[in-house]
gemmi code that builds the backbone of each chain (N, CA, C; Angstrom):
import gemmi

chains = {
    "A": [
        ("MET", (1.190, -1.399, 0.346), (0.090, 0.202, -0.211), (1.162, 1.618, -0.244)),
        ("ARG", (1.329, 1.440, -1.359), (2.283, 3.089, -0.622), (1.578, 4.010, -1.103)),
        ("GLY", (2.587, 5.200, -0.131), (1.694, 6.111, 0.282), (0.749, 6.129, 0.777)),
        ("SER", (0.302, 5.179, 2.071), (-0.451, 4.777, 2.864), (-1.897, 4.931, 2.467)),
        ("GLN", (-1.961, 5.355, 1.108), (-3.116, 5.753, 0.806), (-4.075, 3.668, 0.073)),
        ("GLU", (-4.893, 3.440, 0.653), (-6.019, 2.168, -0.188), (-6.469, 2.295, -0.614)),
        ("ILE", (-6.868, 1.620, -1.650), (-7.716, 2.729, -3.050), (-9.205, 1.657, -2.619)),
        ("VAL", (-9.984, 2.325, -2.665), (-11.810, 1.279, -3.245), (-12.134, 2.300, -3.852)),
        ("PHE", (-13.003, 1.397, -4.249), (-14.015, 1.533, -5.162), (-15.366, 1.392, -5.143)),
        ("GLY", (-15.503, 3.128, -4.060), (-17.002, 2.592, -3.545), (-17.296, 2.337, -2.467)),
        ("GLN", (-17.900, 3.039, -1.013), (-17.841, 2.439, 0.133), (-19.304, 2.111, 0.562)),
        ("ASN", (-19.553, 2.051, -0.731), (-21.015, 1.071, -0.110), (-22.111, 0.369, -1.840)),
        ("PRO", (-22.633, -0.282, -1.070), (-23.350, -1.045, -2.597), (-24.102, -0.162, -3.470)),
        ("ASN", (-24.433, 1.276, -3.595), (-24.689, 1.676, -4.466), (-23.377, 2.663, -5.167)),
        ("GLN", (-23.132, 2.729, -4.029), (-21.579, 3.766, -5.054), (-20.549, 2.696, -6.086)),
        ("GLU", (-20.716, 1.650, -5.617), (-19.531, 0.097, -6.447), (-20.568, 0.362, -7.255)),
        ("TYR", (-21.871, -0.234, -6.922), (-22.305, -0.450, -8.487), (-22.785, 1.240, -9.437)),
        ("HIS", (-22.330, 2.234, -9.185), (-22.718, 3.153, -9.543), (-21.163, 3.510, -10.521)),
        ("ALA", (-20.239, 2.935, -9.474), (-18.852, 2.834, -10.368), (-18.534, 2.054, -10.992)),
        ("PHE", (-19.269, 0.726, -11.226), (-18.856, -0.490, -12.514), (-19.837, -0.008, -12.985)),
        ("ARG", (-20.937, 0.684, -13.560), (-21.822, -0.095, -14.039), (-22.031, 0.036, -15.861)),
        ("TYR", (-21.039, 0.758, -15.810), (-20.284, 0.869, -17.401), (-19.539, -0.689, -17.636)),
        ("THR", (-18.323, -0.790, -16.810), (-18.125, -2.596, -16.610), (-18.728, -3.290, -16.335)),
        ("ASP", (-19.761, -3.396, -15.690), (-20.769, -4.090, -15.433), (-21.719, -4.985, -17.315)),
        ("ALA", (-21.444, -3.278, -17.538), (-22.538, -3.559, -18.552), (-22.036, -4.532, -19.919)),
        ("LEU", (-20.697, -3.775, -20.120), (-19.639, -4.350, -20.902), (-18.972, -5.581, -20.912)),
        ("GLY", (-19.487, -6.577, -19.382), (-19.137, -8.181, -19.238), (-17.668, -7.920, -18.561)),
        ("LEU", (-17.432, -6.640, -17.923), (-15.723, -6.681, -17.814), (-16.071, -7.638, -16.252)),
        ("SER", (-15.075, -8.052, -15.864), (-14.814, -9.070, -14.915), (-14.658, -7.819, -13.432)),
        ("ARG", (-14.862, -7.625, -12.679), (-15.126, -6.841, -12.001), (-13.080, -6.959, -10.901)),
        ("ASN", (-13.379, -7.913, -10.609), (-11.669, -8.356, -9.951), (-10.956, -7.857, -10.810)),
        ("GLU", (-11.229, -7.929, -11.926), (-10.073, -8.214, -13.328), (-10.008, -5.900, -13.780)),
        ("VAL", (-11.300, -5.766, -13.961), (-10.981, -3.944, -13.514), (-10.290, -3.714, -12.492)),
        ("ILE", (-10.476, -4.370, -11.525), (-10.151, -3.685, -9.297), (-8.817, -3.562, -9.841)),
        ("GLU", (-8.543, -4.673, -10.371), (-6.695, -5.363, -10.609), (-5.780, -4.145, -11.635)),
        ("VAL", (-6.747, -3.650, -12.357), (-5.391, -2.524, -13.590), (-5.625, -0.974, -13.261)),
        ("ILE", (-6.844, -1.069, -12.726), (-6.980, 0.388, -12.533), (-5.824, 0.182, -11.038)),
        ("ARG", (-5.977, -0.793, -9.978), (-5.342, -0.227, -8.917), (-3.821, -1.004, -9.582)),
        ("GLY", (-3.103, -1.530, -10.513), (-1.921, -1.053, -10.993), (-1.659, 0.346, -11.776)),
        ("ASP", (-2.795, 0.615, -12.418), (-2.552, 2.047, -12.688), (-2.339, 2.795, -11.930)),
        ("LEU", (-2.594, 3.004, -10.867), (-2.774, 4.379, -9.949), (-1.850, 4.288, -9.118)),
        ("GLN", (-1.414, 2.993, -8.776), (-0.424, 2.791, -7.580), (0.714, 3.576, -7.204)),
        ("PRO", (1.210, 3.869, -8.962), (2.360, 4.474, -8.738), (2.434, 5.885, -8.836)),
        ("LEU", (0.511, 6.369, -8.718), (0.350, 7.789, -8.600), (0.571, 7.334, -6.888)),
        ("LEU", (-0.125, 7.498, -5.906), (-0.064, 7.071, -4.848), (1.447, 8.147, -3.546)),
        ("PRO", (0.995, 8.942, -2.783), (0.106, 9.448, -2.228), (-0.624, 10.477, -3.464)),
        ("LEU", (-2.067, 10.626, -3.786), (-2.713, 11.081, -3.612), (-3.143, 12.103, -3.555)),
        ("PRO", (-3.262, 13.695, -3.607), (-2.878, 15.284, -3.209), (-4.448, 15.608, -2.823)),
        ("VAL", (-4.210, 15.851, -0.932), (-5.620, 16.768, -0.318), (-4.952, 17.166, -0.042)),
        ("PRO", (-6.655, 18.293, -0.454), (-7.181, 18.468, -1.447), (-6.855, 18.251, -2.992)),
        ("ALA", (-8.001, 17.398, -3.353), (-7.845, 17.528, -4.685), (-7.544, 19.069, -5.353)),
        ("PRO", (-5.995, 19.288, -6.419), (-6.034, 20.241, -6.868), (-7.748, 20.398, -8.113)),
        ("ARG", (-7.824, 22.164, -8.042), (-9.339, 22.801, -8.403), (-10.349, 21.647, -8.325)),
        ("ASN", (-10.112, 20.857, -6.876), (-11.262, 19.821, -6.488), (-11.513, 18.775, -7.988)),
        ("ALA", (-10.833, 18.717, -8.926), (-11.264, 17.861, -9.245), (-10.659, 16.381, -9.754)),
        ("PRO", (-10.376, 15.445, -9.945), (-10.025, 14.159, -9.460), (-8.675, 13.921, -10.576)),
        ("VAL", (-8.157, 13.134, -10.546), (-7.404, 12.374, -11.114), (-8.359, 11.657, -12.053)),
        ("LYS", (-7.467, 12.165, -14.052), (-8.743, 10.934, -14.216), (-7.431, 10.251, -15.576)),
        ("ARG", (-7.618, 9.161, -15.396), (-6.335, 7.877, -16.262), (-7.000, 6.974, -16.778)),
        ("ARG", (-6.874, 6.603, -17.589), (-6.898, 5.755, -19.117), (-6.592, 4.232, -18.744)),
        ("VAL", (-7.586, 3.382, -19.502), (-6.416, 2.078, -18.697), (-7.122, 1.226, -19.778)),
        ("ILE", (-6.710, -0.076, -20.117), (-7.418, -0.673, -20.819), (-7.640, -2.651, -20.239)),
        ("VAL", (-8.811, -2.608, -20.221), (-9.139, -4.094, -20.156), (-10.079, -4.902, -20.670)),
        ("ARG", (-9.619, -6.123, -21.160), (-9.409, -6.955, -22.453), (-10.056, -6.164, -23.662)),
        ("ASP", (-9.081, -5.439, -24.003), (-9.231, -4.309, -24.927), (-10.795, -3.623, -25.307)),
        ("VAL", (-11.260, -3.692, -24.086), (-11.562, -2.318, -23.896), (-10.815, -0.988, -22.761)),
        ("GLU", (-11.167, 0.158, -23.813), (-10.534, 1.369, -22.888), (-11.444, 1.688, -22.332)),
        ("LEU", (-10.812, 2.169, -20.996), (-11.572, 2.579, -19.946), (-10.906, 4.299, -19.180)),
        ("VAL", (-12.276, 4.686, -18.909), (-11.120, 6.556, -18.575), (-11.621, 6.144, -16.796)),
        ("TYR", (-11.074, 6.326, -15.774), (-11.662, 6.547, -14.569), (-11.233, 7.579, -13.857)),
        ("ARG", (-11.809, 7.942, -13.111), (-11.961, 8.972, -11.751), (-11.996, 8.629, -10.801)),
        ("ALA", (-10.268, 9.318, -9.812), (-10.201, 8.704, -8.687), (-9.479, 10.250, -7.666)),
        ("PHE", (-10.165, 9.715, -6.814), (-10.086, 10.893, -5.742), (-9.761, 10.720, -4.121)),
        ("ALA", (-8.848, 11.721, -3.643), (-8.348, 10.893, -2.863), (-9.396, 11.364, -1.691)),
        ("VAL", (-9.710, 10.486, -0.280), (-10.444, 11.511, 0.306), (-9.622, 11.802, 1.770)),
        ("SER", (-8.652, 11.660, 1.368), (-7.972, 11.363, 3.236), (-6.448, 11.263, 2.531)),
        ("GLU", (-5.735, 11.265, 3.487), (-4.073, 10.722, 3.097), (-4.464, 9.426, 3.567)),
        ("GLU", (-5.318, 8.600, 3.644), (-5.335, 7.472, 4.051), (-6.059, 6.259, 2.708)),
        ("LEU", (-7.189, 6.994, 1.995), (-8.435, 6.601, 1.511), (-8.153, 6.657, -0.366)),
        ("VAL", (-7.810, 6.339, -1.062), (-8.533, 6.816, -3.101), (-9.414, 6.612, -3.367)),
        ("ASN", (-10.483, 6.326, -3.360), (-12.069, 6.409, -3.932), (-12.148, 6.797, -5.926)),
        ("VAL", (-12.314, 5.404, -5.914), (-12.939, 5.370, -7.861), (-13.654, 5.572, -7.972)),
        ("GLY", (-14.694, 6.571, -8.235), (-15.989, 6.342, -8.353), (-16.736, 6.672, -9.778)),
        ("SER", (-15.735, 5.657, -10.798), (-16.647, 6.368, -12.010), (-15.548, 5.818, -12.957)),
        ("ILE", (-16.007, 5.172, -13.677), (-15.474, 4.214, -14.614), (-16.100, 3.970, -15.651)),
        ("ALA", (-15.706, 4.899, -17.175), (-16.710, 5.087, -18.144), (-15.799, 4.556, -19.386)),
        ("GLY", (-16.923, 4.233, -20.100), (-16.389, 4.004, -21.643), (-16.596, 2.727, -22.087)),
        ("PRO", (-16.525, 1.926, -23.263), (-15.217, 2.909, -24.538), (-17.222, 4.250, -24.760)),
    ],
    "B": [
        ("MET", (-30.306, 15.942, 0.218), (-30.136, 14.536, -1.062), (-31.228, 13.507, 0.007)),
        ("SER", (-31.306, 12.668, -0.520), (-31.514, 10.762, -0.099), (-30.489, 10.595, 0.454)),
        ("GLU", (-30.374, 9.446, 1.589), (-29.897, 8.498, 2.101), (-29.329, 7.802, 1.376)),
        ("ALA", (-28.433, 7.092, 1.479), (-28.149, 5.551, 0.108), (-28.952, 4.588, 0.664)),
        ("SER", (-29.294, 4.103, -0.771), (-30.365, 3.211, -0.566), (-29.457, 1.630, -1.494)),
        ("ARG", (-30.336, 0.863, -1.551), (-29.754, -0.272, -2.299), (-30.540, -0.449, -3.472)),
        ("ASP", (-32.017, 0.609, -3.442), (-32.130, 0.937, -5.156), (-31.477, 1.053, -5.994)),
        ("ARG", (-31.295, -0.074, -7.216), (-30.242, 0.223, -8.175), (-31.046, 0.503, -9.811)),
        ("ARG", (-32.071, 0.892, -9.132), (-33.337, 1.369, -10.456), (-32.975, 2.763, -10.421)),
        ("LEU", (-33.411, 3.628, -11.856), (-32.793, 5.271, -11.932), (-34.886, 5.732, -11.102)),
        ("GLY", (-34.599, 6.442, -10.908), (-36.370, 7.746, -10.133), (-36.788, 7.814, -11.528)),
        ("PRO", (-37.992, 8.245, -10.502), (-39.296, 8.867, -12.031), (-38.674, 9.579, -12.702)),
        ("LEU", (-39.438, 9.973, -13.967), (-39.521, 10.398, -15.101), (-39.263, 12.234, -14.677)),
        ("ARG", (-38.906, 13.136, -14.634), (-39.325, 14.882, -14.210), (-37.953, 15.387, -14.894)),
        ("ALA", (-38.753, 15.821, -14.719), (-38.267, 17.626, -15.706), (-36.919, 18.343, -14.591)),
        ("ILE", (-36.494, 18.505, -15.991), (-35.113, 18.723, -15.378), (-35.037, 20.132, -14.405)),
        ("ARG", (-34.649, 20.425, -13.162), (-34.664, 21.730, -12.523), (-33.709, 22.713, -13.115)),
        ("GLU", (-34.427, 23.710, -12.512), (-33.883, 24.764, -12.942), (-31.946, 24.931, -12.615)),
        ("ASP", (-31.742, 24.282, -11.172), (-30.086, 24.129, -10.994), (-29.598, 23.357, -11.772)),
        ("GLU", (-29.856, 22.892, -12.312), (-29.229, 20.878, -12.970), (-28.887, 21.813, -14.476)),
        ("ALA", (-30.605, 22.356, -15.132), (-29.959, 23.417, -15.847), (-29.428, 23.973, -16.233)),
        ("ALA", (-28.855, 25.402, -15.312), (-28.095, 26.631, -14.829), (-26.515, 25.386, -15.241)),
        ("ILE", (-26.443, 24.531, -14.262), (-24.700, 24.174, -13.877), (-24.568, 23.380, -15.838)),
        ("ILE", (-25.379, 22.729, -16.140), (-25.413, 21.791, -17.554), (-25.051, 23.508, -18.651)),
        ("LYS", (-25.239, 24.618, -18.544), (-25.450, 25.045, -20.053), (-23.853, 26.026, -19.274)),
        ("LYS", (-24.217, 26.539, -17.921), (-22.394, 26.673, -17.641), (-21.192, 25.622, -18.356)),
        ("MET", (-21.719, 24.725, -18.409), (-20.485, 23.331, -18.719), (-20.614, 23.116, -19.816)),
        ("VAL", (-20.890, 23.619, -20.492), (-21.174, 23.536, -22.236), (-21.077, 25.385, -23.048)),
        ("ALA", (-21.226, 26.367, -21.493), (-20.942, 27.111, -22.723), (-19.401, 28.181, -23.411)),
        ("GLY", (-20.034, 28.371, -24.188), (-18.657, 29.034, -25.252), (-18.348, 27.771, -26.324)),
        ("THR", (-18.845, 26.794, -25.710), (-18.690, 25.514, -27.077), (-19.996, 25.665, -27.729)),
        ("PRO", (-19.291, 24.415, -28.821), (-19.597, 24.605, -30.399), (-21.362, 23.818, -30.065)),
        ("LEU", (-21.429, 23.220, -28.786), (-22.641, 22.614, -28.724), (-23.637, 23.249, -27.733)),
        ("VAL", (-23.187, 24.539, -27.006), (-24.173, 25.053, -26.683), (-25.789, 24.952, -27.171)),
        ("ARG", (-26.244, 25.408, -27.428), (-27.478, 25.335, -28.932), (-28.238, 24.301, -28.952)),
        ("GLN", (-27.152, 23.045, -29.035), (-28.085, 21.430, -29.557), (-28.596, 21.430, -27.361)),
        ("VAL", (-27.551, 21.086, -27.147), (-27.528, 20.971, -25.475), (-28.744, 22.100, -24.864)),
        ("GLU", (-28.787, 23.190, -25.067), (-29.592, 24.089, -24.518), (-31.580, 23.632, -24.963)),
        ("HIS", (-31.006, 22.907, -26.529), (-32.921, 22.846, -27.350), (-32.612, 21.084, -26.615)),
        ("GLN", (-32.058, 20.377, -26.551), (-32.236, 18.989, -25.503), (-32.500, 19.265, -24.805)),
        ("ILE", (-31.900, 20.258, -23.708), (-32.521, 20.487, -21.851), (-34.244, 20.694, -21.964)),
        ("ARG", (-34.403, 21.083, -23.071), (-36.018, 21.954, -22.965), (-36.863, 20.904, -23.091)),
        ("GLU", (-36.429, 20.098, -24.181), (-37.491, 18.651, -24.731), (-36.940, 17.398, -23.427)),
        ("MET", (-35.772, 17.215, -23.456), (-35.745, 15.269, -22.827), (-36.196, 15.786, -21.154)),
        ("GLN", (-36.733, 14.794, -20.416), (-36.930, 14.823, -19.145), (-36.013, 14.143, -18.748)),
        ("VAL", (-35.637, 13.301, -17.211), (-34.517, 13.223, -16.659), (-34.616, 12.336, -15.148)),
        ("GLN", (-33.823, 10.739, -15.375), (-34.344, 10.573, -14.462), (-32.955, 10.987, -13.109)),
        ("ASN", (-33.458, 10.486, -11.763), (-32.377, 10.090, -11.078), (-32.066, 8.876, -10.722)),
        ("MET", (-30.007, 9.511, -10.969), (-29.742, 8.091, -10.806), (-29.827, 7.396, -9.091)),
        ("PRO", (-29.060, 5.871, -9.450), (-28.854, 5.391, -8.275), (-27.869, 5.211, -7.658)),
        ("ASP", (-26.899, 6.661, -7.334), (-25.704, 6.482, -7.180), (-25.541, 7.312, -5.687)),
        ("GLY", (-26.054, 6.677, -5.188), (-26.178, 6.923, -2.914), (-26.507, 8.563, -3.018)),
        ("GLY", (-27.661, 9.772, -3.555), (-27.598, 10.637, -2.955), (-26.456, 11.941, -3.526)),
        ("MET", (-25.993, 11.560, -4.877), (-24.730, 12.339, -5.191), (-25.366, 12.867, -6.144)),
        ("GLY", (-26.485, 13.038, -6.701), (-27.015, 13.650, -7.624), (-27.251, 13.568, -9.172)),
        ("SER", (-26.280, 12.411, -9.614), (-26.305, 12.133, -10.959), (-27.415, 12.104, -12.018)),
        ("ILE", (-27.719, 12.511, -13.008), (-28.893, 11.866, -13.686), (-28.521, 11.834, -15.036)),
        ("LYS", (-30.011, 10.817, -15.574), (-29.597, 10.689, -16.900), (-30.796, 10.653, -17.428)),
        ("PHE", (-30.279, 11.661, -18.416), (-31.353, 11.815, -20.225), (-31.941, 10.622, -20.161)),
        ("TYR", (-33.450, 11.156, -20.464), (-34.349, 10.003, -20.896), (-34.826, 10.754, -22.647)),
        ("SER", (-34.706, 9.394, -23.490), (-34.619, 9.966, -24.894), (-35.874, 8.681, -25.686)),
        ("GLY", (-36.835, 9.038, -24.655), (-38.217, 8.066, -25.248), (-38.120, 6.637, -25.444)),
        ("GLY", (-37.038, 6.030, -24.328), (-36.979, 4.349, -23.988), (-35.277, 4.220, -23.216)),
        ("PRO", (-35.839, 3.219, -22.915), (-34.049, 3.249, -22.100), (-33.357, 3.043, -22.803)),
        ("ARG", (-31.630, 3.452, -22.265), (-30.649, 3.716, -22.933), (-29.863, 3.054, -21.919)),
        ("SER", (-29.548, 1.549, -22.637), (-27.944, 0.899, -20.939), (-27.317, 1.889, -21.124)),
        ("GLU", (-26.466, 1.549, -20.676), (-24.571, 1.963, -20.242), (-23.683, 1.777, -21.789)),
        ("LEU", (-24.449, 0.431, -22.385), (-24.205, 0.247, -23.880), (-23.896, 2.106, -24.706)),
        ("LYS", (-25.009, 2.658, -24.197), (-25.470, 3.538, -25.367), (-24.321, 4.372, -25.155)),
        ("TYR", (-23.378, 5.177, -23.966), (-22.508, 5.864, -24.144), (-22.196, 5.651, -24.999)),
        ("GLY", (-21.322, 7.657, -25.295), (-20.929, 8.247, -26.085), (-19.372, 8.087, -25.771)),
        ("LYS", (-19.922, 9.910, -25.049), (-18.481, 10.439, -24.551), (-18.952, 11.507, -24.049)),
        ("GLU", (-17.691, 11.922, -23.185), (-17.860, 13.260, -22.359), (-17.670, 14.358, -22.943)),
        ("ILE", (-18.913, 15.195, -22.660), (-18.341, 16.542, -23.938), (-18.011, 18.008, -23.063)),
        ("ALA", (-18.117, 17.260, -21.434), (-17.571, 18.704, -20.541), (-17.157, 17.961, -19.060)),
        ("GLU", (-17.134, 18.780, -18.082), (-16.508, 18.216, -17.081), (-16.464, 19.396, -16.173)),
        ("ALA", (-16.292, 19.789, -15.056), (-16.654, 20.568, -14.119), (-16.429, 20.128, -12.652)),
        ("ALA", (-16.401, 21.097, -11.417), (-15.691, 20.527, -9.860), (-16.120, 21.656, -9.086)),
        ("PHE", (-16.800, 21.092, -8.562), (-16.768, 22.575, -7.022), (-16.411, 22.110, -5.587)),
        ("ARG", (-16.902, 22.401, -4.419), (-16.583, 22.182, -3.215), (-18.369, 21.866, -2.728)),
        ("ASP", (-18.818, 20.925, -2.287), (-20.091, 21.056, -1.217), (-20.087, 21.438, -0.502)),
        ("ALA", (-21.027, 21.412, -0.291), (-20.850, 21.964, 1.344), (-20.220, 21.744, 2.602)),
        ("ASP", (-20.179, 20.554, 2.782), (-19.401, 19.778, 3.692), (-17.655, 20.069, 3.701)),
        ("GLY", (-16.728, 20.841, 2.375), (-15.834, 21.269, 2.172), (-15.503, 20.338, 0.643)),
        ("VAL", (-16.390, 18.651, 0.993), (-15.605, 17.559, 0.173), (-15.927, 18.141, -1.478)),
        ("PRO", (-15.344, 18.065, -2.618), (-15.163, 18.428, -3.952), (-16.026, 17.277, -4.371)),
        ("VAL", (-16.459, 17.616, -5.385), (-17.429, 17.047, -6.054), (-17.073, 16.875, -7.700)),
        ("SER", (-16.656, 15.933, -8.754), (-16.488, 15.915, -10.170), (-17.880, 15.966, -11.312)),
        ("LEU", (-18.124, 17.039, -11.604), (-19.288, 16.570, -12.735), (-18.842, 16.273, -14.586)),
        ("SER", (-19.136, 15.152, -15.125), (-19.099, 14.775, -16.177), (-20.464, 14.751, -16.828)),
        ("LEU", (-20.122, 15.634, -17.977), (-21.452, 15.720, -18.901), (-21.489, 15.082, -20.074)),
        ("SER", (-22.223, 13.834, -20.419), (-21.948, 13.205, -21.441), (-22.815, 12.905, -22.755)),
        ("VAL", (-22.453, 12.275, -23.552), (-23.637, 12.419, -24.661), (-23.342, 10.701, -24.873)),
        ("ASP", (-24.837, 10.498, -25.631), (-24.094, 8.782, -26.216), (-24.164, 8.966, -27.632)),
        ("LYS", (-24.332, 7.323, -28.425), (-22.969, 7.590, -29.498), (-23.879, 8.424, -30.716)),
        ("ALA", (-24.640, 8.766, -30.618), (-25.931, 9.746, -31.362), (-25.659, 11.001, -31.539)),
        ("GLY", (-25.081, 11.533, -29.641), (-25.126, 13.126, -29.839), (-25.765, 13.374, -28.968)),
        ("GLU", (-27.301, 12.780, -28.032), (-27.820, 13.584, -27.900), (-27.861, 13.255, -25.387)),
        ("LEU", (-27.450, 14.095, -25.293), (-27.314, 14.089, -23.706), (-27.406, 12.773, -22.953)),
        ("PHE", (-26.629, 12.573, -22.505), (-26.988, 10.471, -21.880), (-27.110, 10.921, -20.144)),
        ("GLU", (-25.961, 11.747, -19.355), (-25.742, 11.624, -18.097), (-24.970, 13.328, -18.219)),
        ("LEU", (-25.216, 13.477, -16.467), (-25.074, 14.370, -15.722), (-23.963, 13.801, -14.402)),
        ("ASP", (-23.179, 13.250, -14.744), (-22.242, 12.445, -13.799), (-22.037, 13.301, -12.793)),
        ("VAL", (-21.788, 13.250, -11.374), (-21.948, 13.711, -10.329), (-20.930, 12.104, -8.934)),
        ("PHE", (-20.099, 12.980, -9.037), (-18.752, 11.925, -8.371), (-18.416, 12.615, -7.119)),
        ("LYS", (-18.758, 12.548, -5.782), (-18.143, 13.437, -4.666), (-17.272, 12.664, -4.080)),
        ("ALA", (-16.240, 13.201, -3.888), (-15.020, 12.237, -3.809), (-15.192, 11.396, -2.621)),
        ("ASP", (-15.870, 11.174, -1.358), (-15.945, 10.175, -0.419), (-17.543, 9.161, -0.870)),
        ("GLY", (-18.113, 9.787, -1.992), (-19.084, 8.729, -2.378), (-20.549, 9.494, -1.414)),
        ("SER", (-20.301, 10.278, -0.747), (-21.122, 10.799, 0.261), (-22.271, 11.360, -0.365)),
        ("PRO", (-23.665, 11.745, 0.105), (-25.272, 12.319, -0.515), (-24.745, 13.753, -0.714)),
        ("LEU", (-25.020, 14.558, -2.036), (-24.331, 16.348, -2.303), (-25.415, 16.826, -1.219)),
        ("VAL", (-25.026, 17.189, -0.422), (-25.217, 18.417, 1.025), (-26.977, 19.301, 0.400)),
        ("ARG", (-25.466, 20.108, -0.741), (-26.199, 21.812, -1.374), (-25.815, 21.663, -2.860)),
        ("TYR", (-26.638, 21.327, -3.942), (-26.618, 21.488, -5.335), (-26.091, 23.168, -5.898)),
        ("PRO", (-25.449, 23.042, -6.525), (-24.029, 24.443, -6.722), (-24.955, 25.466, -7.291)),
        ("ALA", (-24.220, 26.130, -6.764), (-24.193, 27.634, -8.044), (-24.000, 27.457, -8.873)),
        ("PRO", (-24.345, 28.377, -10.262), (-22.854, 27.614, -11.371), (-22.527, 29.136, -10.908)),
        ("SER", (-21.838, 30.265, -10.483), (-21.145, 30.557, -9.375), (-20.078, 29.337, -8.980)),
        ("GLU", (-20.684, 28.654, -8.383), (-19.615, 27.702, -7.699), (-19.200, 27.156, -8.390)),
        ("VAL", (-19.722, 26.800, -9.222), (-18.647, 25.544, -10.020), (-18.124, 26.290, -11.269)),
        ("GLU", (-16.547, 25.706, -11.689), (-15.495, 25.431, -12.263), (-15.487, 24.831, -13.142)),
        ("ILE", (-15.373, 25.346, -14.439), (-15.518, 24.474, -15.571), (-13.466, 23.653, -15.633)),
        ("ILE", (-13.642, 22.522, -15.481), (-11.979, 21.805, -15.372), (-11.758, 21.346, -17.083)),
        ("GLU", (-11.165, 21.970, -17.923), (-10.820, 22.103, -19.265), (-9.333, 21.194, -18.824)),
        ("ARG", (-8.925, 19.975, -19.828), (-7.607, 19.022, -19.633), (-7.183, 18.475, -21.031)),
        ("HIS", (-7.806, 19.114, -21.502), (-7.001, 19.866, -23.453), (-6.557, 18.448, -23.993)),
        ("GLY", (-7.730, 18.046, -23.527), (-6.724, 16.170, -23.426), (-6.116, 15.387, -22.688)),
        ("GLN", (-5.130, 16.094, -21.718), (-4.640, 15.111, -20.908), (-5.129, 14.625, -19.632)),
        ("LEU", (-4.232, 13.767, -19.635), (-4.952, 12.543, -18.639), (-3.716, 13.222, -16.684)),
        ("GLY", (-4.351, 12.416, -16.259), (-4.318, 12.998, -15.224), (-4.665, 13.882, -13.911)),
        ("PHE", (-4.127, 14.917, -13.294), (-4.593, 16.783, -13.103), (-5.093, 16.753, -13.765)),
        ("PRO", (-5.922, 18.099, -13.674), (-6.666, 18.894, -14.837), (-4.938, 19.804, -14.369)),
        ("PRO", (-4.591, 20.374, -15.727), (-3.153, 21.649, -15.278), (-3.913, 23.117, -15.089)),
        ("GLU", (-3.068, 23.748, -13.943), (-3.167, 24.620, -13.029), (-4.214, 25.781, -13.978)),
        ("LYS", (-4.823, 26.116, -12.713), (-5.671, 27.515, -14.099), (-4.900, 28.999, -14.545)),
        ("SER", (-5.084, 28.667, -15.281), (-4.227, 29.712, -16.062), (-4.683, 31.498, -15.658)),
    ],
}
model = gemmi.Model(1)
for chain_id, residues in chains.items():
    chain = gemmi.Chain(chain_id)
    for i, (resn, *xyz) in enumerate(residues, 1):
        res = gemmi.Residue()
        res.name, res.seqid = resn, gemmi.SeqId(i, " ")
        for name, pos in zip(("N", "CA", "C"), xyz):
            atom = gemmi.Atom()
            atom.name, atom.element = name, gemmi.Element(name[0])
            atom.pos, atom.b_iso = gemmi.Position(*pos), 0.0
            res.add_atom(atom)
        chain.add_residue(res)
    model.add_chain(chain)
structure = gemmi.Structure()
structure.add_model(model)
structure.setup_entities()
């Protein structure tokens, strides 16, 4: 856990559903999406708190040849929340 | 805003609220999409999305549109909620260019405390770059 920030994808079932609604519709495995995004995001940690200009970090990843764009905010010095994964 | 629930259905069809329309107009102001978006705002109804009370809405286009109809993001903005938590806004269209969603992502996922006034919202332009947005010039 680099930078002491844990990466989560929502903190309750509704938030998780909201985060994964596109990848679920695309038939992508949540575990696979989580693994790829964590691998992409981990080297950027720690994300700053507060977020510059109140905006999340935005990144592009590819999961099973599907290009996805995700947004992530640092909630605190201990937690990063990935709340939006969209595309293609 | 309501407490988070486990209900994953879209809310009932309703007219877009004035404060929502004002934010969307600000997000597309100065872009070639202004007239098209303003027309669609007048014509289309919306449904609350089951995002735990963050305020995301889906535009209704005469029938259900699954996430597979997503086209692209056309505008992005951000603001700080009344409790100090940053909030990201992403406006998207479907593959046919019709308004699709206004996705609201509050950093900690908690329900929105207060819908922002347009003056509180900052347009975020990344110029195609990923990562954090560039410093405001």
